[in-house]
C-alpha positions in Angstrom: -10.5 -1.8 -30.7 -9.5 0.9 -33.3 -12.1 3.7 -31.9 -10.4 5.1 -29.1 -10.3 9.0 -28.8 -7.3 9.8 -26.6 -3.7 9.2 -27.9 -2.0 6.4 -26.2 -1.2 2.5 -26.3 -4.3 0.1 -26.1 -3.9 -3.6 -25.7 -5.8 -6.8 -26.7 -4.5 -10.2 -26.7 -6.2 -12.9 -28.6 -9.2 -14.2 -27.0 -9.1 -11.5 -24.1 -8.6 -7.7 -23.6 -5.2 -7.0 -21.9 -7.1 -4.4 -19.7 -8.6 -7.4 -17.8 -5.2 -9.1 -17.2 -2.3 -7.0 -16.5 -0.8 -6.3 -13.1 0.3 -3.2 -11.4 3.3 -1.1 -12.8 4.4 0.2 -9.6 5.0 -2.4 -7.0 3.3 -0.2 -4.5 0.7 -1.7 -1.9 -2.3 0.3 -0.7 -3.3 -0.3 2.7 -6.4 1.2 4.4 -5.5 0.9 8.2 -7.0 2.2 11.4 -4.1 4.1 12.6 -4.0 5.9 15.9 -2.6 8.9 14.5 -2.1 10.8 11.4 -4.3 13.0 8.4 -7.5 11.5 7.2 -8.7 11.9 3.7 -5.4 11.5 2.2 -2.6 8.8 1.2 0.5 8.6 3.2 3.7 7.3 1.5 6.1 5.3 3.4 8.9 2.9 2.5 10.6 0.3 4.5 13.4 2.4 5.3 11.1 5.1 6.4 9.6 2.7 8.8 12.7 1.2 10.0 14.3 4.4 10.9 11.2 6.1 12.5 11.0 8.8 9.7 7.2 8.9 9.4 6.2 8.4 13.0 4.8 12.0 13.1 2.8 11.0 10.4 1.4 7.7 11.3 2.1 7.3 15.2 3.2 3.6 15.0 6.8 2.4 15.2 8.8 -0.8 14.7 8.1 -3.3 17.3 4.5 -2.1 18.1 2.0 -5.0 18.3 -1.3 -3.2 17.6 -3.3 -4.7 14.5 -2.5 -1.5 12.6 1.2 -1.8 13.3 1.2 -5.3 12.6 -0.5 -4.6 9.2 2.3 -2.2 8.2 5.0 -4.4 9.6 4.0 -7.6 7.9 3.5 -5.8 4.6 7.1 -4.6 4.8 8.3 -8.2 4.6 7.0 -8.4 0.9 7.3 -4.9 -0.8 9.4 -1.8 -0.2 6.7 1.0 -0.5 3.3 1.3 0.9 0.5 3.9 0.6 -1.4 4.0 3.9 -4.9 5.5 4.1 -6.0 6.1 7.6 -9.3 4.7 8.5 -10.5 6.9 11.4 -13.9 7.3 13.2 -13.8 11.2 13.0 -17.3 11.5 14.3 -16.5 10.2 18.0 -12.6 10.2 18.2 -11.0 12.8 20.1 -7.7 14.8 20.1 -5.5 14.7 23.1 -5.0 18.1 25.1 -2.8 19.6 27.6 -2.9 22.5 29.8 0.6 23.4 29.8 0.4 26.4 31.9 -2.5 29.0 32.7 -3.5 30.3 29.3 -1.6 27.8 27.3 -3.5 24.9 25.8 -1.9 22.4 23.5 -4.1 20.2 21.3 -2.8 17.2 19.5 -2.5 17.8 15.6 -4.7 14.7 14.9 -7.4 12.9 16.7 -6.6 9.5 18.2 -5.2 7.5 21.1 -1.6 8.2 19.8 -1.9 11.7 21.0 -1.6 10.4 24.7 2.0 9.5 23.8 3.0 13.0 23.5 4.5 15.0 26.3 5.8 18.5 26.6 8.6 20.0 29.0 9.8 23.5 29.3 13.5 24.2 30.1 15.7 27.3 30.6 17.9 27.8 27.7 21.5 28.8 29.0 21.8 31.4 26.3 18.4 32.8 27.1 14.5 32.1 26.7 13.2 28.8 27.2 13.2 25.6 25.2 9.7 24.0 24.8 10.4 20.2 24.0 8.1 17.7 22.3 8.5 14.1 23.2 6.8 11.2 21.7 7.1 8.1 23.7 9.9 9.7 25.7 11.9 10.5 22.4 12.8 14.0 21.9 10.9 15.1 18.6 11.0 18.8 18.4 12.5 21.8 20.3 11.5 25.5 20.1 13.4 28.3 21.7 11.2 31.1 22.8 11.2 34.2 25.0 7.4 34.6 25.0 4.4 32.2 24.9 3.2 34.2 21.7 6.3 32.7 19.8 5.3 29.1 20.4 4.6 27.6 16.9 2.4 24.4 15.9 4.7 21.4 15.0 4.2 18.1 13.9 2.5 17.2 17.3 0.3 19.8 18.7 -1.4 23.3 17.8 -0.8 25.8 20.8 -3.8 27.9 22.0 -2.4 31.0 23.8 -4.8 33.1 26.0 -5.0 36.9 26.4 -2.9 36.8 29.7 -1.0 33.7 29.8 1.3 32.7 32.8 4.8 33.8 32.7 7.3 31.5 31.1 8.8 29.0 33.6 10.5 25.5 33.8 8.1 22.7 33.9 8.6 18.9 33.9 7.3 16.9 31.1 3.6 16.6 31.1 1.6 14.3 28.7 -1.4 15.3 26.6 -4.6 13.0 27.5 -7.8 12.3 26.3 -7.1 11.1 22.9 -9.5 8.3 21.5 -9.8 6.4 18.5 -13.7 5.8 18.6 -14.6 2.7 16.5 -12.7 3.0 13.2 -14.0 0.7 10.6 -13.8 0.7 6.8 -17.0 2.3 5.6 -18.5 2.9 2.4 -17.7 6.6 2.7 -14.2 5.7 3.4 -14.2 3.4 0.4 -15.4 6.0 -1.9 -12.9 8.7 -0.8 -10.1 6.0 -1.2 -11.2 5.3 -4.5 -11.2 8.9 -5.6 -7.7 9.3 -4.3 -6.5 6.2 -6.0 -8.1 7.0 -9.5 -5.1 9.6 -10.0 -2.5 7.5 -8.1 0.0 5.0 -9.3 -0.1 1.6 -7.3 -0.2 -2.0 -7.9 -2.5 -3.9 -5.4 -5.0 -2.5 -2.9 -6.0 -4.1 0.2 -9.7 -4.4 1.2 -9.6 -5.6 4.8 -13.4 -6.0 5.1 -15.8 -8.9 4.6 -18.6 -6.2 4.0 -20.2 -7.4 0.5 -21.2 -3.9 -0.5 -17.5 -2.7 0.1 -16.0 -5.5 -1.7 -18.4 -4.6 -4.5 -17.3 -0.9 -4.7 -13.7 -2.0 -4.9 -14.4 -4.6 -7.9 -16.1 -2.0 -9.7 -13.2 0.2 -9.2 -10.6 -2.1 -10.3 -12.6 -3.0 -13.4 -13.0 0.6 -14.3 -9.2 1.1 -13.7 -8.7 -1.6 -16.3 -11.3 -1.1 -18.7 -11.2 2.8 -18.8 -8.2 4.2 -17.0 -5.5 1.8 -18.3 -4.3 1.3 -14.6 -3.5 -2.5 -14.4 -4.3 -3.3 -10.7 -5.6 -5.8 -8.4 -7.5 -5.8 -5.2 -7.1 -8.2 -2.2 -10.5 -8.8 -0.4 -11.2 -10.8 2.9 -13.9 -13.4 2.4 -15.4 -11.8 -0.5 -17.7 -14.5 -1.6 -18.2 -15.6 -5.2 -16.3 -12.5 -6.6 -15.3 -14.5 -9.9 -13.0 -11.7 -11.2 -9.3 -11.9 -12.1 -8.8 -8.6 -10.7 -9.6 -9.5 -7.2 -7.8 -11.8 -5.0 -10.2 -13.3 -2.3 -8.4 -14.3 0.8 -9.9 -17.1 3.2 -10.3 -15.6 6.6 -7.0 -17.1 8.6 -5.1 -15.9 11.4 -1.5 -17.0 12.0 1.1 -16.9 14.9 4.6 -15.5 14.7 7.5 -17.2 16.5 7.2 -14.7 19.3 3.6 -15.6 20.0 2.1 -12.6 18.2 -1.2 -13.5 16.6 -1.8 -11.9 13.3 -5.3 -11.4 12.4 -7.2 -12.1 9.0 -7.0 -8.3 8.5 -3.0 -8.5 8.9 -3.3 -11.4 6.6 -5.1 -9.4 3.9 -2.4 -6.8 4.2 0.4 -9.5 4.0 -1.0 -10.9 0.8 -1.4 -7.3 -0.8 2.1 -6.6 -0.2 3.1 -10.1 -1.3 1.2 -9.6 -4.6 2.6 -6.1 -5.1 6.0 -7.1 -4.3 6.4 -10.2 -6.7 8.7 -9.5 -9.6 8.1 -10.9 -13.1 8.1 -14.1 -13.4 7.8 -14.8 -9.9 4.9 -17.1 -8.5 3.7 -16.7 -5.0 2.6 -20.4 -4.9 4.3 -22.2 -2.2 5.8 -19.0 -0.9 6.3 -19.0 2.9 4.5 -16.7 5.1 7.6 -15.0 6.6 7.7 -15.5 10.6 4.7 -17.7 10.7 4.9 -20.8 12.6 1.3 -21.7 12.7 -2.0 -20.9 10.9 -5.4 -20.9 12.6 -7.5 -22.9 10.1 -6.0 -26.4 9.5 -7.9 -27.7 6.3 -8.2 -31.1 5.1 -6.9 -31.9 1.4 -10.6 -32.0 0.4 -11.4 -28.6 2.0 -8.2 -27.2 0.4 -9.3 -28.4 -3.2 -12.7 -26.8 -2.5 -11.5 -23.5 -1.7 -9.1 -23.4 -4.8 -12.0 -24.4 -6.9 -14.0 -21.4 -5.4 -11.2 -19.0 -6.2 -10.1 -18.5 -2.5 -6.4 -17.7 -1.7 -5.4 -20.1 1.0 -2.5 -20.9 3.4 -1.7 -24.1 4.8 1.4 -26.0 6.5 3.6 -27.8 3.9 5.5 -31.0 4.4 8.4 -29.2 6.4 5.9 -27.3 8.7 6.3 -23.9 7.0 3.1 -22.1 6.6 2.9 -21.3 2.8 0.6 -20.0 0.1 -1.1 -23.0 -1.5 -1.7 -21.5 -4.9 -1.2 -18.2 -6.2 -4.6 -17.5 -7.7 -7.2 -14.9 -8.1 -10.9 -15.2 -7.7 -11.8 -16.0 -11.4 -13.6 -19.3 -11.5 -15.8 -19.2 -14.7 -13.6 -19.6 -17.9 -14.7 -18.5 -21.2 -13.1 -18.1 -24.5 -12.2 -14.5 -23.6 -11.2 -15.6 -20.1 -9.5 -18.9 -20.5 -7.9 -21.1 -17.8 -4.8 -19.5 -16.9 -6.3 -16.1 -16.4 -6.8 -17.1 -12.7 -3.1 -17.4 -12.3 -1.5 -14.2 -10.9 2.2 -15.1 -12.3 0.6 -15.1 -15.7 -1.1 -11.8 -15.1 2.1 -10.1 -13.9 3.8 -11.5 -16.9 1.4 -10.1 -19.5 1.1 -6.8 -17.3 4.9 -6.3 -17.7 4.8 -6.9 -21.3 2.0 -4.4 -21.8 3.6 -2.0 -19.4 7.0 -1.9 -21.3 5.3 -1.7 -24.7 3.2 1.2 -23.6 6.1 3.1 -22.1 8.2 2.7 -25.3 5.4 3.7 -27.4 4.3 6.7 -25.3 7.9 8.1 -24.6 9.5 7.5 -28.0 6.9 7.3 -30.7 3.7 8.8 -29.9 3.4 12.3 -31.6 7.3 11.9 -32.4 7.4 9.4 -35.1 5.9 9.3 -38.6 3.2 6.5 -39.2 5.1 5.2 -42.2 6.7 1.8 -42.8 10.3 2.8 -41.5 9.1 4.2 -38.2 6.8 1.2 -37.5 9.8 -1.1 -38.3 11.8 0.8 -35.5 8.9 0.3 -33.0 8.6 -3.4 -34.1 12.3 -3.8 -33.3 11.9 -2.4 -29.9 8.9 -4.7 -29.1 10.8 -7.7 -30.2 13.5 -6.6 -28.0 11.1 -6.5 -25.1 9.6 -9.9 -25.8 13.0 -11.3 -26.4 14.1 -10.1 -22.9 10.9 -11.5 -21.4 11.9 -15.0 -22.7 15.5 -14.6 -21.4 14.0 -13.9 -18.1 11.8 -17.0 -18.1 8.4 -15.3 -18.4 7.6 -16.6 -21.9 8.7 -19.2 -24.2 9.0 -20.3 -27.9 9.1 -16.7 -29.0 9.7 -16.4 -32.8 10.5 -12.7 -33.8 9.7 -13.7 -37.4 6.1 -15.0 -37.1 4.9 -13.8 -33.5 5.0 -10.2 -34.1 3.2 -8.1 -36.9 2.8 -4.4 -37.2 0.9 -2.3 -39.8 -1.1 0.9 -40.3 -4.6 0.8 -38.9 -8.0 2.0 -40.1 -7.0 5.7 -39.4 -3.9 7.6 -40.8 -2.7 7.8 -37.1 -3.4 4.3 -36.0 -0.7 1.6 -35.6 -1.9 -2.0 -35.3 0.5 -4.3 -33.3 -0.3 -8.2 -33.1 1.5 -10.5 -30.8 1.5 -14.1 -29.9 3.0 -14.9 -26.5 3.2 -18.1 -24.6 3.6 -17.3 -20.9 5.6 -19.7 -18.7 4.0 -20.8 -15.3 5.7 -22.2 -12.3 5.8 -25.9 -11.5 3.0 -26.8 -9.1 1.9 -30.4 -9.5 4.1 -33.4 -9.9 2.7 -36.7 -11.0 4.7 -39.8 -10.1 4.3 -43.4 -11.5 6.3 -45.9 -9.5 6.8 -49.2 -11.3 7.8 -52.1 -9.1 10.3 -54.4 -10.6 
């Protein structure tokens, strides 16, 4: 443990490394989605308010109320967390950008490839004060207006890039005309997408990542990435995979392929379900458990499992939904894919609530140390005493919040100088509290 090169806070709980247990610090969910519009090779940050008010429509091309799979992924995710990072999965080899010949010698090309470009239309109207207004609409809603006196003044905007010939037609009024020819191709999460996304996420804060693919090689890439985040980057994250097989790792939540139906009849695919579980996991606060949590708005689930099938799925480390006694569709148990328990990975490490509790403790201690002590405080008994008091306060707050129990500040925390002059060793004993899940009732007849 005391052999790190880089200054910082490093965690190891008795019997298991915290690098293999902690949850994300940001509450942000990452969704790779086959958007019909938007930049590729980057992450697009969007909040629930942005989506509700249409503030990011020019970046993602989808709007509240859309029923495409990509839109449902976003809409369902926002039921559980506030901020998403979207990665556009695009077929850049065959997808095409929409175009429009607005006038002779004036060609408009959609800013991005994709079918959403076909929803763009452009009109030209005389301005009473002089010149002409070039108006850009998306789905018949005005998005941009440019007042120009000559075609050479027409600039690129969030929706199109103009190409002006040497001798364009004279400026004149024109009714709204739509761009055409935009196509999506066949977008699917590929190994190349996965590697690009991993590179982006290595330097980005997030909590949980969706992997809406049952491709074994892709799931393996993200498992290695999550493990590297925890072991080497001190980024305490999880990934949610679809039908990932025998993953057997607490950093991976393995969702059983199920679709569900909303009250208005909309069917949400298993891909949408993965995105919902990702957001549900990212948005859960300490010490919240998602066990028995209702799948918001769902009235039916595609797969009706028998009790024995549910037991088998849980034993295999699958994240499963079922109808409970009141008919609501809910999470059966908030678990990850860990199924092989050892002294270093004991029973309990498969419970996501426990991981979030430990992760929160880890994050708070690291923040206190790196912002208030690392490089600032002397490594002497007095300064270590101040750090100890800060840690005790964190653990007492966790106990008050119902995250841990039976904490004794006198016996459960020890701090002392490490092997090197700059090393500080902090030893903690914590007992996380899990949620009620199983009730055993004995009825005696009298």
